[in-house]
N, C-alpha and C positions, 0 to 999 in steps of 0.2 A: 081440559081433561077432567073427567068425572073422578071424584074421590071414592076409593073403595075402603070400607071399614069392615072389620071382622068382629062385630059385636055378638052378643049371645044369641040374638035372634037370627042373624046371618049364619052363624055357625050351626045352629039347629037345622036351618033350611038346607045347608050344604050337606050335613050328615044324612038327612032324610033322602036327599037326592042321590047321593053316591052310595052310601051304605058299605058294608064290608065286601060285597061282591065287586065293587070298583077296585079296591086294593088288590084283591085276589086276581082279577083280570089283568091288572097292570103288571103284577109280578109274573104271571104266566106269559105275558107278552115279552117281558124282558128275558125270560128263560128261552123262549123261542128265538128271539133275535140273537141271543148269545150263541145258541146252537148253530144258527145260520152263519154267524160271523167266524166261527172257528174253522180252521183249515179242515178239509174233508177227512184227512187221516186222524184228526183229533176229536171228531164228533162222537164222543162217548159220554154217557151220563155222568161219569166221575169227573171228566174234564169240565163239563158245563157246570156241575155243582161247585167245583173248585173256583171257577171264574166268578160265578154268582156270589159265592161267599166272600171272595176277595173284594168285589165291588161293593157289596152291602156293608162289609166291615169298614171299608174306607169311607163310605157315605155316612155311616153312623158316627164315626170318629169326627168327621168334618162337621156334622150336625152339633155335636157336643162342643167342639171348639168354637163354632160360629155363635152358638147360644151364649157362651161365656164372653166372647169378644164383643158382642153387640148388647151385652147387659140383660139378656133375656133370663138368665139364671146366674146365681152366684156360685154354682158348683164348678169346681175346677175340672178340666177334661181328664178322663181316665186314660191311663197309659194303655196302649194297644198291646196285643199279644206279641 
């Protein structure tokens, strides 16, 4: 299996290939999927926003915990709301 490394050159190539529009598109796709997954009676902007915020908050909390657990950062995870 080929080894994959994220050196500075690789990161620069990846950033130029994706750019901010890739992140924007992925977030919009997640919002659309969330809308489709909600029961028909709950498909309101407020309900989608609440679900997206819940999912993003959980993902960011996990990111901080994983970074600490795997020694990527020395910072302790912040307590959630």
